Each structure stands twice: as C-alpha cells, then as structure tokens.
C-alpha positions as CSV (number, residue, x, y, z in Angstrom):
1,V,-4.1,7.6,-11.4
2,L,-3.7,8.7,-7.7
3,Y,-0.6,6.6,-5.8
4,S,-0.8,7.7,-2.4
5,T,-3.8,6.3,-1.5
6,S,-2.0,2.8,-1.5
7,V,1.0,1.7,-0.3
8,M,1.3,-0.8,-3.4
9,S,0.6,2.0,-5.9
10,M,3.9,4.1,-3.8
11,V,5.9,1.2,-4.7
12,K,5.3,1.8,-8.6
13,L,7.1,5.7,-7.5
14,L,10.4,4.1,-6.4
15,D,10.8,2.3,-10.0
16,M,10.2,5.2,-11.6
17,E,12.4,7.0,-10.1
18,D,15.4,4.8,-11.0
19,S,14.6,4.7,-13.6
20,L,15.1,8.3,-14.5
21,M,18.0,8.7,-11.9
22,E,19.7,5.6,-14.7
23,N,19.0,8.4,-17.4
24,V,20.7,11.2,-15.5
25,E,23.7,9.0,-14.9
26,T,23.2,8.5,-18.5
27,Y,22.8,12.0,-19.1
28,V,26.2,12.6,-16.2
29,R,28.7,10.3,-18.3
30,E,28.1,11.6,-21.5
31,M,28.6,15.5,-20.0
32,Q,31.1,13.9,-18.6
33,E,33.1,13.0,-22.0
34,K,31.9,16.3,-23.8
35,L,33.1,18.4,-20.6
36,D,36.6,15.5,-21.3
37,M,36.5,16.4,-24.9
38,I,36.0,20.6,-24.3
39,K,38.7,20.7,-21.6
40,L,41.1,18.6,-23.8
41,F,40.7,21.0,-26.8
42,L,41.2,24.2,-24.4
43,Y,44.6,22.2,-23.3
44,S,45.7,21.9,-26.6
45,I,45.3,25.9,-27.8
46,K,46.5,27.4,-24.8
47,R,48.9,29.5,-24.5
48,E,52.1,29.1,-22.3
49,P,52.9,31.7,-21.3
50,Q,50.0,34.1,-21.7
51,L,50.6,37.0,-24.3
52,R,50.0,40.7,-22.1
53,S,52.3,43.0,-23.7
54,L,51.4,44.1,-27.9
55,E,55.1,43.6,-28.3
56,E,54.7,40.2,-27.5
57,K,51.7,39.6,-29.0
58,E,53.2,41.0,-32.2
59,E,56.4,39.2,-31.5
60,Y,53.7,35.6,-31.7
61,M,52.0,35.9,-34.7
62,A,55.5,37.0,-36.3
63,N,55.7,33.3,-36.6
64,P,53.6,31.7,-39.6
65,L,53.6,28.4,-37.2
66,N,51.3,30.3,-34.6
67,A,49.7,32.3,-37.3
68,F,47.8,29.8,-39.7
69,P,46.9,27.6,-36.9
70,L,45.1,30.4,-35.0
71,L,43.5,31.6,-38.8
72,R,42.6,27.8,-39.4
73,R,41.1,27.4,-36.5
74,L,38.7,30.5,-36.5
75,N,37.8,29.4,-39.7
76,Q,37.2,25.7,-39.6
77,D,37.2,24.7,-36.3
78,W,35.2,27.2,-33.4
79,P,32.4,27.3,-35.5
80,K,32.5,23.6,-35.3
81,W,32.3,24.1,-31.9
82,L,30.2,26.3,-31.4
83,K,27.7,23.6,-33.5
84,Y,29.4,20.8,-30.8
85,L,28.4,22.8,-27.9
86,K,24.7,23.2,-29.4
87,I,24.4,19.7,-29.4
88,A,21.8,18.4,-26.9
89,I,23.2,15.7,-24.4
90,A,22.0,12.7,-24.2
91,P,18.5,13.3,-26.0
92,N,17.2,9.7,-25.9
93,N,17.5,9.6,-22.3
94,T,15.6,12.8,-21.2
95,K,12.8,12.1,-23.7
96,A,12.7,9.2,-21.8
97,M,12.5,10.5,-18.4
98,Q,9.8,12.9,-20.1
99,T,7.5,9.9,-21.0
100,H,8.3,8.7,-17.0
101,L,7.3,12.3,-15.8
102,K,4.1,12.0,-18.1
103,L,3.0,9.0,-15.0
104,A,4.6,11.0,-12.3
105,P,1.9,11.8,-9.2
106,S,-0.5,14.9,-10.2
107,N,-0.9,18.2,-7.7
108,D,-4.2,16.1,-6.4
109,D,-1.9,13.1,-5.0
110,L,0.3,15.7,-3.8
111,N,-2.6,16.7,-2.3
112,V,-3.6,13.6,-0.9
113,A,-0.3,12.8,0.5
114,L,0.0,16.3,1.9
115,K,-3.2,15.4,3.8
116,G,-2.0,12.4,4.7
117,M,1.4,13.8,6.0
118,T,-0.5,16.6,8.6
119,R,-3.2,13.8,10.2
120,I,-0.2,12.2,10.8
121,E,1.4,14.5,13.0
122,Q,-2.0,15.2,14.3
123,F,-3.1,12.8,15.0
124,Y,-0.2,11.3,16.9
125,N,1.0,14.7,17.9
126,Q,3.7,14.6,16.2
127,H,6.6,17.3,15.8
128,A,7.7,19.1,13.0
129,E,11.4,18.7,14.1
130,D,10.7,15.0,15.1
131,L,9.4,14.2,11.8
132,T,12.4,16.1,9.8
133,N,15.2,14.6,11.9
134,G,13.1,10.8,10.7
135,F,11.8,10.0,13.9
136,L,8.2,8.5,13.8
137,L,6.2,8.6,17.2
138,D,9.5,8.7,18.9
139,K,11.1,5.8,17.1
140,K,13.7,6.2,14.4
141,F,13.7,4.5,10.8
142,K,16.3,3.8,8.2
143,W,16.2,2.2,5.0
144,V,18.9,-0.5,4.6
145,D,19.7,-3.4,2.0
146,K,20.0,-6.5,3.0
147,F,23.2,-7.0,2.5
148,L,24.3,-3.8,4.3
149,T,22.2,-5.1,7.2
150,A,24.6,-8.2,7.5
151,H,27.9,-6.2,7.2
152,V,27.4,-2.4,8.4
153,D,26.8,-1.2,11.7
154,L,23.4,0.5,10.9
155,K,24.5,3.4,13.5
156,E,26.8,4.3,11.4
157,F,24.6,4.0,7.7
158,P,23.5,7.4,6.7
159,F,21.0,6.6,4.5
160,S,18.2,7.7,7.3
161,S,14.7,8.3,6.0
162,H,14.3,12.2,6.5
163,L,12.7,15.5,5.1
164,T,14.5,17.9,2.8
165,A,13.7,21.5,2.5
166,P,11.5,21.9,0.0
167,D,9.4,18.3,1.8
168,C,9.1,21.5,4.9
169,V,7.7,24.2,2.8
170,S,5.8,22.4,0.6
171,L,4.3,21.2,4.3
172,A,4.5,24.7,5.8
173,D,2.5,26.2,2.4
174,F,-0.1,23.5,3.6
175,H,-0.9,24.8,6.6
176,Y,-0.9,27.9,6.0
177,N,-3.6,28.0,3.1
178,Q,-5.7,25.8,5.0
179,T,-4.9,29.1,8.0
180,R,-3.4,26.9,10.5
181,F,-1.1,29.4,11.0
182,T,1.4,28.2,13.8
183,D,1.2,24.8,12.8
184,S,2.8,26.4,9.5
185,T,5.6,27.8,11.5
186,H,7.1,24.9,12.6
187,W,7.9,23.8,9.0
188,Y,8.5,27.3,7.9
189,R,11.3,26.9,10.2
190,M,12.6,24.1,9.5
191,A,13.1,24.5,6.1
192,L,15.3,27.7,7.0
193,R,17.7,25.4,9.4
194,L,18.0,22.7,6.3
195,H,18.2,25.4,3.6
196,T,22.0,25.4,4.0
197,N,25.3,25.3,1.3
198,P,26.3,23.5,-0.2
199,K,22.2,21.5,-0.9
200,G,21.3,25.2,-0.6
201,K,22.3,26.1,-4.0
202,L,21.1,22.9,-5.6
203,Y,17.4,24.6,-4.3
204,E,17.8,28.0,-5.6
205,R,19.3,27.7,-8.5
206,V,17.4,24.5,-9.9
207,L,14.1,24.4,-7.9
208,G,13.6,28.0,-7.3
209,L,13.6,28.2,-3.7
210,N,15.9,31.0,-2.1
211,R,16.0,31.3,1.9
212,K,15.0,34.9,0.7
213,T,11.5,33.6,-0.1
214,I,11.4,30.9,2.7
215,Y,12.2,34.4,5.1
216,K,9.5,36.3,4.5
217,K,6.9,33.0,4.3
218,Y,8.2,32.5,7.7
219,A,6.9,36.2,8.8
220,K,3.4,36.1,8.0
221,A,3.0,33.2,8.8
222,L,4.4,34.7,12.6
223,L,2.2,37.5,12.1
224,K,-1.4,35.4,11.3
225,E,-0.4,33.0,14.1
226,S,0.3,36.3,16.6
227,I,-2.5,37.3,15.6
228,T,-5.0,34.4,15.8
229,L,-4.0,33.1,19.4
230,D,-5.0,36.9,20.1
231,K,-8.0,37.4,18.4
232,G,-9.1,33.2,17.9
233,K,-11.3,33.5,14.4
234,L,-11.4,36.5,12.2
235,T,-14.2,38.1,10.0
236,T,-14.2,38.5,6.3
237,A,-13.0,42.5,6.7
238,E,-10.6,41.6,9.8
239,T,-9.0,38.7,7.7
240,A,-8.2,41.1,4.2
241,E,-7.2,43.8,7.2
242,W,-4.2,41.3,7.9
243,D,-3.6,39.8,4.2
244,V,-2.8,43.9,3.5
245,M,-0.8,43.9,6.5
246,A,1.9,40.7,6.1
247,K,2.7,42.3,2.3
248,L,3.4,45.3,3.5
249,I,5.6,43.7,5.8
250,V,7.5,41.5,3.4
251,K,7.9,44.4,1.0
252,K,11.7,44.4,-0.5
253,D,12.9,47.0,1.7
254,N,11.7,45.1,4.8
255,Y,13.9,42.0,4.0
256,H,17.1,42.7,5.8
257,N,14.9,43.9,9.1
258,I,13.5,40.7,8.7
259,K,15.9,38.5,7.7
260,R,18.1,39.9,11.0
261,L,14.9,39.1,13.5
262,I,13.8,35.9,11.9
263,D,18.0,35.3,11.9
264,E,17.8,35.8,15.9
265,Y,15.0,33.8,16.6
266,L,16.6,31.0,14.8
267,T,19.2,31.0,17.3
268,G,16.9,29.5,20.0
269,D,16.3,25.6,20.7
270,E,13.7,23.8,18.6
271,K,13.4,22.6,22.3
272,I,11.6,26.0,23.3
273,F,9.6,26.3,20.1
274,Q,8.1,22.4,21.2
275,E,7.1,23.6,24.8
276,D,5.4,27.1,23.8
277,A,3.7,25.3,20.8
278,A,1.9,22.4,22.8
279,R,0.8,25.5,25.3
280,H,-1.4,26.4,22.6
281,K,-2.5,23.3,21.5
282,R,-6.7,22.2,21.6
283,K,-6.9,19.5,23.9
284,P,-6.8,16.3,21.6
285,S,-10.2,14.2,21.2
286,N,-11.6,10.9,22.2
287,L,-11.0,9.8,19.1
288,E,-6.9,10.9,18.7
289,R,-6.7,9.7,22.7
290,G,-7.0,6.2,21.0
291,C,-5.7,6.3,18.8
292,R,-2.2,7.4,20.7
293,G,-3.3,4.2,23.1
294,K,-4.4,6.8,25.8
295,W,-7.4,5.2,26.5
296,P,-7.5,3.3,30.0
297,K,-7.5,-0.6,29.8
298,R,-10.6,-2.7,30.0
299,L,-10.7,-4.4,32.9
300,T,-14.4,-6.5,33.4
301,S,-14.8,-10.4,34.3
302,D,-17.6,-11.2,31.5
303,L,-14.3,-10.8,29.0
304,V,-12.2,-14.2,28.0
305,C,-10.5,-16.3,26.2
306,R,-11.2,-19.7,25.1
307,Y,-11.5,-21.9,22.0
308,N,-14.6,-21.6,19.9
309,R,-16.7,-24.7,19.4
310,D,-20.0,-23.5,18.8
311,T,-21.3,-21.7,16.0
312,S,-20.2,-24.0,13.4
313,D,-20.2,-28.0,13.1
314,F,-16.7,-27.4,11.4
315,L,-15.5,-26.5,14.9
316,R,-16.0,-28.8,16.9
317,L,-13.2,-31.0,15.0
318,A,-11.5,-28.1,14.7
319,P,-11.8,-25.1,17.3
320,L,-10.9,-21.2,16.7
321,K,-8.8,-19.4,19.0
322,L,-11.5,-16.6,20.1
323,E,-10.8,-13.2,22.2
324,I,-14.3,-11.3,23.5
325,L,-13.8,-8.1,23.8
326,N,-17.1,-7.0,24.8
327,M,-20.7,-8.4,25.0
328,K,-23.1,-5.1,24.5
329,P,-22.3,-5.0,21.1
330,L,-20.6,-8.4,20.6
331,I,-17.3,-8.0,19.8
332,L,-14.9,-10.5,18.9
333,L,-11.1,-10.8,18.1
334,Y,-10.4,-14.6,16.2
335,H,-6.0,-15.2,16.1
336,D,-4.2,-17.1,13.3
337,V,-7.7,-17.3,10.9
338,L,-6.1,-16.1,7.8
339,Y,-3.4,-17.7,5.7
340,D,-0.2,-16.4,4.4
341,N,-1.3,-18.4,0.6
342,E,-4.5,-17.2,1.1
343,F,-3.5,-13.6,1.3
344,Q,-0.5,-13.8,-1.1
345,S,-3.3,-15.5,-4.1
346,M,-5.2,-12.2,-3.1
347,R,-2.4,-9.8,-3.5
348,N,-0.6,-11.4,-6.9
349,I,-4.1,-10.9,-8.7
350,A,-4.3,-7.2,-7.3
351,I,-1.0,-6.4,-8.3
352,F,-0.2,-8.2,-11.4
353,N,-3.7,-9.1,-13.2
354,A,-6.2,-6.2,-12.3
355,T,-6.2,-2.5,-11.4
356,M,-7.2,-1.4,-7.7
357,T,-9.6,1.7,-7.6
358,D,-9.8,4.6,-5.6
359,G,-11.4,4.4,-2.0
360,W,-13.2,7.5,-0.5
361,T,-14.5,8.3,2.6
362,Y,-18.8,9.1,3.1
363,V,-20.3,11.9,4.3
364,N,-24.0,12.2,5.0
365,F,-26.3,11.5,1.7
366,D,-27.5,13.4,-1.1
367,R,-31.4,13.7,-1.9
368,N,-30.9,10.5,-3.9
369,G,-29.8,8.7,-1.2
370,K,-26.1,8.7,-3.3
371,P,-23.4,8.8,-0.5
372,Q,-21.4,12.2,-0.8
373,R,-17.5,11.4,-1.3
374,Q,-15.0,12.9,1.1
375,D,-11.5,12.0,1.2
376,R,-9.8,9.0,-1.0
377,V,-7.8,6.5,1.1
378,V,-7.2,3.5,-0.3
379,K,-6.6,1.2,-2.9
380,M,-9.6,-1.5,-3.0
381,I,-10.7,-4.4,-5.5
382,S,-13.0,-6.7,-5.6
383,F,-13.4,-10.5,-5.8
384,Q,-16.9,-11.3,-7.1
385,G,-18.2,-15.1,-7.6
386,T,-17.0,-18.4,-6.3
387,T,-14.3,-19.8,-9.1
388,A,-11.2,-18.9,-6.6
389,A,-10.7,-21.5,-4.3
390,F,-9.5,-18.7,-1.5
391,T,-12.6,-16.8,-2.0
392,L,-14.3,-19.9,-0.7
393,S,-12.3,-20.7,2.2
394,I,-12.1,-17.0,3.8
395,N,-15.8,-16.7,3.1
396,R,-16.6,-20.6,4.7
397,R,-14.1,-19.4,7.5
398,I,-16.2,-16.2,8.4
399,G,-20.0,-18.1,8.5
400,D,-17.9,-20.1,11.4
401,M,-16.7,-17.4,13.4
402,T,-20.0,-15.3,13.0
403,G,-22.6,-18.4,12.7
404,L,-23.7,-16.4,9.8
405,E,-25.0,-17.5,6.4
406,M,-22.3,-16.5,3.5
407,H,-23.9,-18.0,0.5
408,Q,-26.0,-15.8,-1.4
409,N,-23.0,-13.0,-1.7
410,M,-19.3,-14.3,-1.8
411,G,-17.9,-11.2,-2.9
412,L,-14.3,-10.4,-1.2
413,H,-12.8,-6.9,-1.0
414,L,-9.2,-6.1,-0.6
415,T,-8.1,-2.9,0.5
416,N,-4.7,-1.1,1.0
417,Y,-4.2,2.1,2.5
418,G,-2.0,4.4,1.6
419,L,0.2,7.5,3.3
420,G,-1.3,8.1,6.5
421,G,-4.7,6.7,5.4
422,H,-7.5,6.8,7.8
423,F,-11.4,5.8,8.2
424,G,-12.7,8.6,10.1
425,K,-15.6,7.7,12.6
426,H,-18.6,6.1,11.1
427,L,-21.3,3.3,11.5
428,D,-21.5,0.1,9.2
429,Y,-25.3,-0.2,9.9
430,V,-27.7,1.7,7.3
431,K,-30.3,4.1,8.8
432,L,-33.0,3.4,6.4
433,A,-35.4,5.9,7.6
434,D,-32.7,8.0,6.4
435,R,-32.9,6.3,2.4
436,P,-35.0,5.7,-0.9
437,P,-37.4,2.8,0.8
438,N,-35.2,0.2,-2.6
439,F,-31.4,1.9,-1.1
440,F,-30.6,-1.5,0.0
441,A,-32.8,-3.7,-2.1
442,D,-30.2,-5.7,-4.2
443,L,-27.9,-6.0,-1.0
444,G,-30.8,-7.7,1.1
445,G,-31.3,-5.6,4.1
446,D,-29.6,-3.4,6.4
447,R,-25.9,-4.7,7.7
448,I,-25.7,-6.9,10.5
449,A,-22.0,-7.9,11.4
450,T,-18.5,-7.1,10.0
451,A,-15.6,-8.9,9.9
452,L,-12.3,-7.3,9.5
453,L,-9.4,-9.7,8.6
454,Y,-5.9,-8.5,9.1
455,A,-2.9,-9.8,6.4
456,T,-0.3,-7.9,7.4
457,D,1.6,-6.5,11.1
458,V,1.5,-2.8,10.7
459,P,5.0,-1.6,12.7
460,L,2.5,2.0,13.6
461,G,-0.9,3.2,13.6
462,G,-3.5,1.8,11.9
463,T,-5.1,1.0,14.9
464,T,-9.3,-0.2,15.0
465,V,-11.3,2.2,17.6
466,F,-14.8,2.0,18.8
467,T,-14.6,5.4,20.1
468,K,-17.8,5.2,22.4
469,L,-16.6,1.6,24.0
470,K,-13.1,3.1,24.2
471,I,-11.7,0.4,22.6
472,A,-8.6,-0.3,20.5
473,V,-7.2,-3.2,18.5
474,Q,-4.3,-3.6,17.2
475,P,-3.6,-4.8,13.8
476,K,-2.5,-8.5,14.3
477,K,-1.5,-10.6,11.0
478,G,-3.6,-14.3,10.7
479,N,-6.5,-12.2,13.0
480,A,-10.0,-11.5,12.4
481,L,-12.2,-8.3,14.2
482,I,-15.6,-9.2,14.1
483,W,-18.8,-6.9,15.3
484,F,-22.1,-7.1,15.1
485,N,-24.4,-4.0,13.7
486,L,-27.5,-5.1,15.0
487,D,-29.3,-6.7,18.1
488,H,-31.1,-9.2,17.9
489,A,-34.3,-7.7,17.5
490,G,-32.1,-6.4,14.3
491,N,-31.7,-2.7,15.8
492,P,-28.5,-0.6,15.1
493,D,-26.8,-0.5,17.9
494,P,-25.0,3.1,17.9
495,L,-22.0,1.3,20.7
496,T,-20.6,0.4,17.4
497,E,-19.0,3.4,16.2
498,H,-15.7,2.9,15.0
499,S,-12.6,4.5,12.9
500,A,-9.1,3.4,11.8
501,C,-6.1,5.2,13.2
502,P,-3.9,6.4,10.4
503,V,-1.3,4.5,9.1
504,V,1.9,5.8,10.3
505,M,4.3,3.1,9.1
506,G,3.4,0.1,7.3
507,S,1.8,-1.1,4.7
508,R,-1.9,-2.1,5.7
509,W,-3.9,-4.5,3.7
510,S,-7.9,-5.4,3.6
511,K,-10.4,-7.4,2.9
512,Y,-14.5,-6.5,2.3
513,C,-17.3,-9.5,1.3
514,K,-20.4,-7.7,0.8
515,Y,-23.6,-10.2,2.2
516,K,-26.8,-10.4,2.4
517,S,-27.5,-9.8,6.0
518,L,-23.4,-9.5,7.1
519,N,-21.4,-6.8,6.8
520,L,-17.4,-8.2,7.2
521,N,-14.4,-6.1,6.9
522,L,-10.8,-7.6,6.7
523,I,-7.8,-5.9,6.8
524,F,-4.5,-6.8,4.8
525,T,-3.4,-5.7,6.7
526,A,-6.9,-5.8,6.2
527,I,-9.9,-7.6,4.2
528,S,-13.5,-6.9,4.9
529,K,-16.9,-7.7,3.8
530,W,-20.5,-6.7,4.7
531,I,-23.3,-9.8,5.9
532,H,-26.8,-8.2,5.6
533,E,-29.9,-8.9,7.7
534,R,-32.2,-10.7,4.9
535,Q,-29.7,-13.2,4.4
536,Q,-29.5,-14.4,8.3
537,M,-34.1,-15.4,7.6
538,F,-33.2,-19.0,8.9
539,K,-29.8,-18.3,11.0
540,K,-31.6,-15.6,12.5
541,P,-35.4,-15.1,12.5
542,C,-35.8,-12.8,14.6
543,L,-34.9,-10.2,12.1
544,A,-36.7,-11.9,10.0
C-alpha cells in the first residue's frame, strides 16, 4: 500500500500516528508511575547523613535496627527490585505499536514522497530554507484547530508547518544519490542549522543522527558540487576517482578541520547561498514557466464568455456558463457544472466502500503495445455502469457540454493526487500506427475529446497547462475543462499536449470517464472521462 500518491490515503497516517502517540502517552504514564515507585524506595532507604569514614560505618552497623533491615533487604528486597526493573513497561501498548507500524509507509512509499517534494522544489524554484521554515510559494501555512482559530491570535500560534533536521537529511541524501549535488548541499546545510540542542540530543540518542555524520555528508557534497560546476558531467573513471577523494577528505583524522571550515561557512547569511545557487541554476523549462504562472497573458478577440444553448436541446432550457479559451484546437472552460452532492457521493464510496488503486504516468510502449509505467502519482477508483444516480447525471451533463454521445460507455474515474502529484507532458490521443491493430478495438477508436471536472479548489499548484499553446487553467471547484484531441477529419492535433502541474497545497481529486469516442478527464480537484471516435458515428459522421 502506498500512501504518498493520494492526500486522502495520507489522511490515514494521521490516525496511525495519533494511535502511536496515545500508546506512547500510556507508556510514559506507566513509566512515570514506575519511576515514582523507584524514587520512593530509594528515599525510604536513604541514609542521612552519609557515612564516609570506617568508624561511622562501623558505628552504624553496630545498631541492630540498622544491621537487620540492611541484611534482610539485600536478601529479600533487592532481588525483587531487580526483577521489577526488568519488567517491561506497558507491554500491551508496545505490542499495539508494533501492529500499527506493520502498516507504516514503506521505503518505496518514502521514495515516492521524496520525488514529490523535490518536484515541488524544482518546478516552483523553492529554496531549502523557505521550505524548512514552512513557506510554500512565499506563503506561510499553519495547522490550527477550529476552536483555536476563534480564540487564539494566529500570529502567536506556535504549531507552524516546518521541516526538521532528519527531514532535511533525507531530502539531501535523495538529491545526493541522484547526483544532484548542488541541491543536496542546501539541505545538508539546513540540517546542520536545525540540529541543535535540546532536539539535537534526541536526534543522536534515539534516531542515531549525529552532527558529525551531517558534517561529513555536507563536505562530500560540497566537494562533488564544486567538481560538477567546474567540469560538468564526469566520465565513469573521473567519478570513481573523485569518490575516492571524497572518502579521504572525511577520514577520522580530518574531521576537526572539516568541522572548523564548515562552521565558518555556516556563519554566512542564507540569502548569500540562495543568490549563489540562483547563478548556477538552469533556465526554467517552458512547462516550469507555465506552472509558475510566467507565461504571457493571451489577448485574442476570438475568446469570449457566454451562455451555451447550442450543443443540446436541454441547454436551451438551462444554458451553462461557457468560456472559450482557444479555437484551434477547441478548448472550453465551463463554470459551475459539478455539484457537491455528486462529488461527495463518489468520494464517500471511494473512502468507505472501495479500495483506490495507484495511478501511473506512462512513457513509451513495449513491443506488444503495452504502456510502460514510470511514476505513481495518484490514487484512482473507477465507477462502471449506470446504477448510481451521479453516474447518469454527470455523463448526461458531459454530453450536453460536448455535444457528443455518452451512452455506450458510462464509466467514470475518480482520482486523488498525492504529495507533489502531477502528470507530465502527454497527449490523450493514440497514434494508432505505433500500436497493434487491435490496441483500441475494445474502446472504439481514438480519443476525440477530453474533459476534466474540478471537484475542489487547489490553493497552490495543480494547474492544467497546455505547453504548446501556453494556456494555463487553475483548478476551481465545480468547473469543467474540455478540449478536442482530434479535428473534424479525425486527425490528431499535437497542440493538445498538456500537463498537470505538481500539487503544492491541497487535495486534488479527479474523475475519468471512458467513452468509445470521447476522452473526458474530471479533476476533483478532478474527474476524468475519455470519449472515443467510433461512438460518434451519428454525432460526428465525418469521423466514421
């Protein structure tokens, strides 16, 4: 089970840690009771004043009221005290904790989460210091209880979201292992700044993370960063040579010199490090610029907002609010077309009555035409058939908005994005020449259109971007984004290339509906559905 691919799945981790904390609190109470008992025993046998000289001890033991109790205690009480000290504290609670931890995130899950964090860092040009201090896209976020919101000044509330020294080391190690040495140095530096007492003692004694280890890792990263910046990509032989040198630098007898130099290095203002990093960063890609909101605003007289009364008979009675974003290919944005009760019905089934599975991004295809998986980015659940009221109503509304046929395939696909979840650049149509002849036989041809229905607002990130058209659409609750992947002649349009930017803050849900001739993508934050061309024989006869 992976938790990091879905915010809703990660909610379960809160319950898991709450249970662990309750068990630890019970453990602490029982430990305190045991400690109080031990202190009481020690207090009861304490001798005042202390016996220092041999004469004092001899005089003390000459009294039978002192000698007998001591002899009896050593014979009877101390063996029992030793047995008492060996008794496990709150064994039922520790067993319960072991049971909970069997369901804890795996190393694979952590790796997916690390990818998500670094994706946020790189896509949105976030610096390690800002993320460590709780800033996301220059905004500070705090978790607070509703009661506290009403009764406490939030500026004074101490429980801000932030990262700790172990968090920073984990991110630094991930960058280092990916040979992104420049990115790793910032995280190691932040780890050293955060690894201070009293928490530093906790990190060392319980987690085994001491400052000495971080100093060594930081030194190796700085060395490899300087080499990479000077020489660019190294050969295999050069890499091996510098690996040997990195090991020599952090040898035991060099540690104090390393520590002295790094401590001096750490006296510098963090802004200086940020400015230096900015000089060495590559230029953002077109996709990254779109996700950061850096594309120029499009001004075209063809783009209008109006009520749509044309694509179905029903819309003559109840027109929908339509915004035309692009004409060729046709890209439409409908406003206020998804209702809360529809999304909640789907969400409740996903949470309580069904199991959501991992959704992957795909790259290339094997010889048999099977998509090759790349990254797990979402949790997904499919709703098939026509039994649920929301399936009928959503499909009917999609038909009204697109003017296309929906009846032959009523499936809907609900997805929820996780930590830094995104979809890279891709096209929704299928190049049939690259696939076996029967690749889409069961679906009825290529995907003529795609629809995304946004079920929730996304405070930060999650933008849908058309990379070649430089169109960016921010998820807004209740809206539906629709575009046509094929032209009137059934030819695919490469300008429909699109991507979902990494979700920074919020829970992005999506529904997908697969139709034989239409591809609809709804984001709940989204729901999605595909409609395929052969289904539209009577709606779009030119495609037949």
